[in-house]
C-alpha positions in Angstrom: -37.9 69.9 -151.7 -37.6 67.4 -154.5 -34.7 64.9 -154.7 -32.8 63.3 -157.6 -30.5 60.2 -156.9 -31.0 60.6 -153.3 -29.9 64.4 -153.4 -32.1 67.6 -152.9 -32.6 69.6 -156.1 -30.5 72.8 -155.4 -32.9 75.7 -155.4 -30.1 78.5 -154.6 -26.5 79.0 -154.3 -26.8 82.3 -152.8 -29.3 85.2 -153.1 -31.3 84.7 -156.6 -29.0 82.0 -157.7 -31.2 79.2 -159.4 -29.5 76.3 -161.1 -30.5 78.0 -164.5 -28.9 81.3 -163.5 -25.8 79.3 -162.1 -25.4 77.7 -165.6 -25.2 81.3 -167.1 -22.4 82.4 -164.8 -18.5 81.5 -165.1 -18.0 83.0 -168.7 -14.3 81.7 -168.9 -15.3 78.1 -168.2 -18.5 78.3 -170.3 -17.0 80.1 -173.3 -18.4 79.1 -176.5 -21.4 77.3 -174.6 -24.0 78.9 -177.2 -22.2 77.8 -180.5 -19.4 76.1 -182.1 -16.0 77.3 -181.4 -14.9 79.8 -184.4 -11.6 78.6 -184.9 -12.2 74.8 -185.1 -13.8 72.7 -187.7 -17.2 71.7 -186.3 -17.6 68.2 -187.6 -14.0 66.8 -187.2 -13.1 66.7 -183.7 -14.2 63.6 -181.5 -17.1 64.8 -179.3 -18.5 64.2 -175.8 -22.2 64.6 -175.2 -22.9 65.2 -171.7 -26.2 65.8 -170.0 -26.7 68.5 -167.4 -29.6 67.2 -165.1 -30.4 70.4 -163.2 -30.5 72.8 -166.2 -32.1 70.4 -168.9 -29.2 70.7 -171.4 -26.8 68.5 -173.3 -23.3 70.0 -173.6 -21.3 69.1 -176.8 -17.4 69.0 -175.8 -14.4 68.7 -177.7 -12.8 65.4 -176.5 -9.3 66.5 -177.1 -9.3 69.4 -174.6 -12.6 69.9 -173.2 -13.7 72.8 -175.0 -17.5 73.7 -175.1 -18.6 73.4 -178.8 -22.4 74.0 -178.0 -25.0 73.6 -175.6 -28.5 72.1 -176.6 -31.4 72.7 -174.7 -34.0 69.6 -174.1 -36.4 71.3 -172.0 -40.0 70.5 -172.1 -41.4 72.4 -169.2 -39.6 75.9 -168.9 -40.4 76.2 -164.9 -39.5 72.7 -163.9 -36.6 70.6 -163.8 -36.8 67.5 -166.0 -33.4 66.0 -165.7 -31.5 64.8 -169.0 -30.2 61.5 -167.6 -28.9 59.3 -170.3 -27.0 59.6 -173.6 -25.7 57.3 -176.2 -24.2 57.5 -179.8 -25.2 54.8 -182.3 -22.3 52.6 -183.4 -22.4 54.1 -186.8 -21.8 57.5 -185.4 -24.9 59.0 -187.2 -27.2 59.7 -184.6 -27.2 60.3 -180.6 -30.0 59.8 -178.3 -30.9 61.5 -174.9 -33.5 60.8 -172.3 -35.5 63.4 -170.1 -36.2 61.4 -166.8 -38.9 63.2 -165.2 -42.2 65.3 -166.0 -42.9 64.0 -169.4 -40.1 61.4 -169.8 -39.0 61.6 -173.5 -36.4 60.0 -175.9 -34.7 62.7 -178.1 -33.1 61.8 -181.3 -30.5 63.9 -183.2 -28.3 63.5 -186.3 -24.6 64.0 -185.2 -24.1 65.8 -188.4 -24.7 69.4 -187.1 -26.4 67.9 -184.0 -29.9 68.4 -185.8 -32.9 67.2 -184.0 -34.9 64.4 -185.9 -37.5 63.8 -183.5 -38.6 63.0 -179.9 -40.9 60.5 -178.5 -42.8 60.9 -175.1 -42.7 57.6 -173.2 -45.5 56.3 -171.1 -43.7 55.5 -168.1 -43.0 57.5 -164.9 -39.3 57.9 -165.5 -36.7 57.3 -168.0 -33.1 56.3 -167.4 -30.4 55.2 -169.6 -30.5 54.2 -173.3 -29.4 50.9 -174.6 -29.1 50.4 -178.3 -28.8 47.4 -180.5 -25.5 47.4 -182.4 -27.3 47.9 -185.8 -28.9 51.2 -184.3 -32.5 50.1 -184.9 -33.9 49.6 -181.5 -33.5 51.1 -177.9 -34.1 50.0 -174.4 -35.1 52.6 -171.9 -35.7 51.5 -168.3 -38.2 53.2 -166.1 -36.1 54.1 -163.1 -39.2 54.5 -161.0 -37.7 54.4 -157.5 -40.9 56.2 -156.2 -42.7 52.9 -156.9 -41.4 51.4 -153.8 -40.7 48.1 -155.1 -43.7 48.1 -157.6 -42.8 46.1 -160.7 -41.8 48.5 -163.5 -41.2 48.5 -167.1 -38.7 48.9 -169.9 -39.8 50.9 -173.0 -38.7 49.1 -176.2 -38.5 51.8 -179.0 -38.0 51.0 -182.7 -35.7 54.4 -183.4 -36.0 54.7 -187.1 -39.5 56.0 -186.6 -39.8 56.7 -182.9 -42.5 54.1 -182.3 -43.2 52.0 -179.4 -42.7 48.1 -179.9 -43.4 47.0 -176.4 -43.4 48.2 -172.8 -42.9 44.8 -170.9 -43.2 44.7 -167.1 -39.6 43.6 -166.0 -38.7 44.4 -162.2 -38.7 47.0 -159.5 -36.8 50.4 -160.7 -34.5 49.1 -163.6 -31.8 51.6 -164.3 -30.0 50.3 -167.2 -30.8 47.8 -170.3 -27.5 46.9 -171.7 -27.6 45.3 -175.0 -25.2 42.4 -175.9 -22.6 42.9 -179.0 -24.8 40.6 -181.2 -27.9 42.4 -180.3 -29.7 39.5 -179.3 -29.8 39.6 -175.3 -30.3 42.5 -173.0 -29.1 42.6 -169.2 -31.6 44.8 -167.2 -30.3 45.9 -163.6 -33.1 46.0 -161.1 -32.1 48.6 -158.4 -34.9 48.0 -155.9 -35.2 44.3 -156.0 -31.5 43.3 -156.1 -32.2 41.3 -159.3 -30.8 41.3 -162.9 -33.2 40.2 -166.0 -32.1 39.0 -169.1 -34.5 39.8 -172.0 -34.8 38.7 -175.7 -33.9 41.6 -177.7 -36.3 40.8 -180.6 -39.4 39.8 -178.6 -38.7 41.6 -175.3 -39.6 38.5 -173.4 -37.9 37.7 -170.1 -35.4 34.9 -170.4 -34.0 34.8 -166.8 -34.5 36.5 -163.7 -31.8 36.0 -160.8 -30.4 37.7 -157.8 -27.6 40.0 -158.0 -25.6 38.2 -155.5 -25.9 35.8 -152.4 -28.6 36.5 -150.1 -27.6 38.8 -147.3 -29.2 40.4 -144.2 -27.2 43.8 -144.3 -26.9 46.1 -147.2 -28.6 45.7 -150.5 -26.3 45.2 -153.7 -28.4 47.8 -155.7 -27.2 46.7 -159.2 -27.1 50.0 -161.4 -25.2 49.7 -164.5 -23.8 46.9 -166.9 -21.1 46.5 -169.4 -20.9 43.2 -171.9 -17.5 41.8 -172.9 -16.9 42.3 -176.6 -17.4 38.6 -177.3 -20.8 38.7 -175.6 -19.7 35.9 -173.3 -20.2 37.7 -170.0 -21.2 41.0 -168.5 -20.4 43.1 -165.5 -22.4 45.1 -163.2 -21.7 47.8 -160.7 -23.3 47.2 -157.2 -23.9 50.6 -155.7 -24.9 49.2 -152.4 -21.9 47.0 -151.7 -19.2 48.8 -153.8 -18.5 46.0 -156.1 -18.5 44.8 -159.6 -20.1 41.4 -160.3 -19.4 39.2 -163.4 -22.2 37.1 -165.0 -22.2 34.7 -167.9 -24.6 35.4 -170.7 -27.0 32.9 -169.2 -26.7 34.5 -165.7 -24.2 32.4 -163.9 -22.0 34.1 -161.4 -18.5 34.5 -162.7 -16.6 36.6 -160.1 -16.5 39.6 -158.2 -14.3 42.8 -157.5 -14.1 45.2 -154.8 -13.8 48.7 -156.0 -14.8 52.2 -154.4 -18.0 53.2 -152.5 -21.1 53.7 -154.7 -20.0 52.5 -157.9 -22.1 54.0 -160.8 -21.5 53.7 -164.3 -18.9 51.3 -166.0 -17.4 51.1 -169.4 -15.4 48.8 -171.2 -12.6 48.9 -174.0 -13.5 47.9 -177.4 -10.6 45.1 -177.2 -11.9 43.7 -174.0 -8.8 44.5 -172.2 -10.0 47.1 -169.5 -13.1 48.1 -167.6 -13.4 51.7 -166.0 -16.0 52.2 -163.2 -17.0 55.6 -161.5 -17.3 55.3 -157.7 -19.8 58.0 -157.0 -19.5 57.9 -153.2 -15.9 57.1 -153.2 -14.9 60.2 -155.3 -12.6 57.8 -157.3 -12.4 55.7 -160.5 -11.6 52.0 -160.6 -9.6 50.3 -163.5 -10.3 46.6 -163.5 -9.0 43.7 -165.3 -12.2 41.9 -166.9 -10.5 38.6 -166.5 -11.0 38.2 -162.8 -12.6 40.7 -162.7 -10.0 42.4 -160.4 -9.3 46.2 -159.6 -5.6 47.0 -160.8 -5.7 50.7 -160.1 -7.8 53.2 -158.2 -7.6 56.9 -159.2 -8.5 59.3 -156.7 -10.6 62.5 -157.9 -10.4 64.8 -154.8 -11.8 67.9 -156.8 -14.6 66.2 -158.6 -17.5 65.5 -156.2 -19.7 62.3 -157.0 -18.1 60.8 -160.1 -21.0 59.0 -162.1 -20.6 58.8 -165.9 -17.9 56.9 -167.8 -16.9 56.7 -171.6 -13.8 55.7 -173.4 -12.0 56.6 -176.3 -11.9 53.7 -179.0 -8.4 52.8 -178.1 -9.3 52.0 -174.5 -6.5 54.7 -173.5 -8.6 57.7 -172.2 -11.6 57.7 -169.8 -13.9 60.6 -169.7 -15.6 60.7 -166.5 -18.5 63.1 -165.5 -18.9 64.4 -161.9 -22.2 65.8 -160.6 -20.9 68.3 -158.4 -22.2 69.1 -154.7 -25.3 71.1 -154.2 -25.2 74.6 -155.5 -21.8 73.8 -157.5 -21.1 73.0 -161.1 -20.5 69.5 -162.4 -18.2 68.7 -165.0 -16.0 66.1 -166.8 -12.4 64.9 -166.5 -10.4 63.2 -169.0 -8.0 60.6 -167.7 -5.3 58.3 -169.0 -6.4 55.0 -168.1 -2.9 53.5 -167.7 -1.4 56.1 -165.2 -4.4 58.2 -164.0 -2.9 61.5 -165.3 -5.4 64.0 -165.8 -5.4 65.5 -169.4 -8.1 68.1 -168.9 -10.9 69.0 -166.4 -13.8 71.1 -167.6 -16.6 72.3 -165.1 -19.9 72.4 -167.3 -23.7 71.7 -166.1 -25.1 70.8 -163.0 -25.9 67.5 -161.8 -23.5 66.2 -164.8 -24.6 62.6 -165.2 -24.2 60.8 -168.6 -21.5 61.0 -171.0 -21.2 59.5 -174.7 -18.1 59.7 -177.1 -18.4 60.2 -180.6 -15.3 59.6 -182.9 -14.1 62.2 -185.1 -13.9 62.1 -188.9 -10.7 61.6 -190.7 -9.3 64.0 -193.0 -11.2 62.1 -196.0 -14.4 62.4 -194.1 -14.8 58.6 -193.6 
């Protein structure tokens, strides 16, 4: 039995129920999954792009209420599970990108207008995790999350996305998971999950600028740094530590600047555009932490008792709503929950996909089309 993120791939949820068949069930929950809703303007609503790891799909949801607008297959091998992992939208809103993590790791590029496939690039690395984009949308950084390497140094694929060509594949550290680009597009923070380190890269040359421990040396549990988020001014970045249930802050040169306790197994982290708030999905804690970045300090914890393994986080531009993906247990659907950040109120909840990992937000167009 193969494993993804330490969990077995669900071969069945009953007689004859494979993940692909599971995704074809529950017509009420998956209404309109194969095409746009007929009574909604297809391009105007704010959208969410959500990866479904066990069905090799990306689901497109209306961010206002979670209605499924369409489902897009990014399946390279029909008889295997390749696990769509990361998804991101360019700052100008013109393109979105997704990765296939296994089999033939691939970067997929789509136009947001009609969700048309522009091209795809097979990557010469064993795995592919999240996608970090420069603010101008010209370059992507895709870590090789190769946990099977058992500590062997791994790489980050640097891709010029206008023509989907590989600019560099530098060796960085063991099992990098996230390569977060700073707001100026000059520096990249790479989380090294197996070596408890963080690497700072130059975005232009892909050279390593610094490599340092994720925290003070400890004999017990690993820190396991997983995901990072930069402050809007680029002065610091915050990293989730899945092994210790913390978020640690660092200056842009790597100096420690604080730590906040959060729930168990924090996964993705996202910050508001104004720098006012950070939101963390606590994968093993079944909760969401809301942080004041200045400390950092946890100011609120929102329990999600019906959502197993919260994983991905995206925020609306106003920093008022958090969209949190949850993987679901073996043999169950995952999904997305929309929460008010200030109160924890659940605005909507949608079961969709299986092993629901990544999520990205696309702002809707105004009436003038701008």
